[in-house]
C-alpha positions as CSV (number, residue, x, y, z in Angstrom):
1,X,116.0,319.5,210.6
2,X,113.9,318.4,213.5
3,X,114.0,314.7,214.3
4,X,111.0,312.5,215.1
5,X,110.8,309.1,216.5
6,X,107.3,308.3,215.2
7,X,105.0,309.4,212.4
8,X,102.3,310.4,214.8
9,X,104.8,312.7,216.5
10,X,105.4,314.5,213.2
11,X,101.7,314.7,212.4
12,X,100.9,316.2,215.8
13,X,103.7,318.6,215.5
14,X,102.3,320.0,212.2
15,X,98.6,319.7,213.1
16,X,98.8,320.3,216.8
17,X,96.7,322.8,218.7
18,X,93.0,323.3,219.0
19,X,92.4,325.3,215.8
20,X,94.6,323.9,213.0
21,X,92.5,320.7,212.5
22,X,89.3,322.9,212.6
23,X,90.7,325.2,210.0
24,X,91.7,322.3,207.8
25,X,88.2,320.7,208.3
26,X,86.5,323.9,207.1
27,X,88.9,324.1,204.1
28,X,88.1,320.4,203.3
29,X,84.6,321.7,202.4
30,X,86.1,324.1,199.8
31,X,87.7,327.5,199.3
32,X,87.0,330.1,202.1
33,X,87.8,333.7,202.5
34,X,89.3,334.8,205.8
35,X,86.0,336.4,206.9
36,X,84.2,333.1,206.3
37,X,86.6,331.2,208.4
38,X,86.2,333.8,211.2
39,X,82.4,333.4,211.1
40,X,82.7,329.6,211.2
41,X,85.1,329.8,214.1
42,X,83.8,332.6,216.4
43,X,85.8,331.5,219.4
44,X,89.2,331.8,217.8
45,X,90.9,335.2,218.0
46,X,91.9,337.0,214.8
47,X,95.6,336.8,215.9
48,X,95.4,333.0,216.4
49,X,93.5,332.4,213.2
50,X,96.1,334.5,211.2
51,X,99.0,332.8,212.9
52,X,97.6,329.3,212.3
53,X,96.8,330.0,208.6
54,X,100.4,331.3,208.2
55,X,101.8,328.2,209.8
56,X,99.6,325.9,207.7
57,X,100.7,327.8,204.6
58,X,104.4,327.5,205.6
59,X,103.9,323.7,206.2
60,X,102.5,323.4,202.7
61,X,99.0,322.4,203.7
62,X,97.1,325.6,202.8
63,X,97.4,327.9,199.8
64,X,96.7,331.6,200.3
65,X,95.7,333.4,197.2
66,X,95.2,337.1,196.9
67,X,92.7,338.1,194.3
68,X,92.3,341.5,192.8
69,X,88.9,342.7,191.7
70,X,86.4,345.4,192.5
71,X,86.9,344.3,196.1
72,X,90.3,342.7,196.6
73,X,90.2,339.6,198.9
74,X,92.2,336.6,200.0
75,X,91.1,333.0,199.6
76,X,92.4,329.9,201.4
77,X,92.3,326.3,200.1
78,X,94.0,323.0,200.7
79,X,97.1,322.2,198.8
80,X,97.6,318.8,197.3
81,X,99.4,317.8,200.5
82,X,96.5,319.2,202.5
83,X,94.0,317.2,200.4
84,X,95.8,314.0,201.6
85,X,94.5,314.8,205.1
86,X,90.9,314.6,203.9
87,X,90.4,311.0,205.1
88,X,91.9,311.8,208.5
89,X,89.8,314.9,208.9
90,X,86.6,313.0,207.9
91,X,87.5,310.3,210.4
92,X,87.8,313.0,213.2
93,X,84.5,314.5,212.1
94,X,82.7,311.1,212.1
95,X,84.2,310.3,215.5
96,X,83.2,313.6,217.0
97,X,79.6,313.2,215.6
98,X,79.3,309.8,217.2
99,X,80.8,311.0,220.5
100,X,78.3,313.9,220.6
101,X,75.4,311.6,220.0
102,X,76.6,309.2,222.7
103,X,77.2,311.9,225.3
104,X,74.2,314.2,224.5
105,X,76.4,317.1,223.3
106,X,74.7,319.4,220.8
107,X,76.5,321.7,218.4
108,X,75.7,325.4,218.1
109,X,74.7,326.6,214.6
110,X,77.1,328.9,212.9
111,X,75.6,332.3,212.1
């Protein structure tokens, strides 16, 4: 088992990287299919998105559910442990919104 000296070190180890917090933020809004996540994150490669989804699933933050139907598909959602991140994700969102307003940054709409 890996040893940590501080809780933030553990959190950054699990959530680190550019895309994991973004994935979790989108899943905070509700269940998404892989293709929906891809459209919401056009700058992430398919390989990176898949890798991060697998890591978040292995860490117990994301649940991957395969659904059979006329068109089989996969859905992703936050687990109970992932839901505990909701306040932290909202705080990051709020900070980013304020920072954008203060610095004149605008966000591109997702198509």
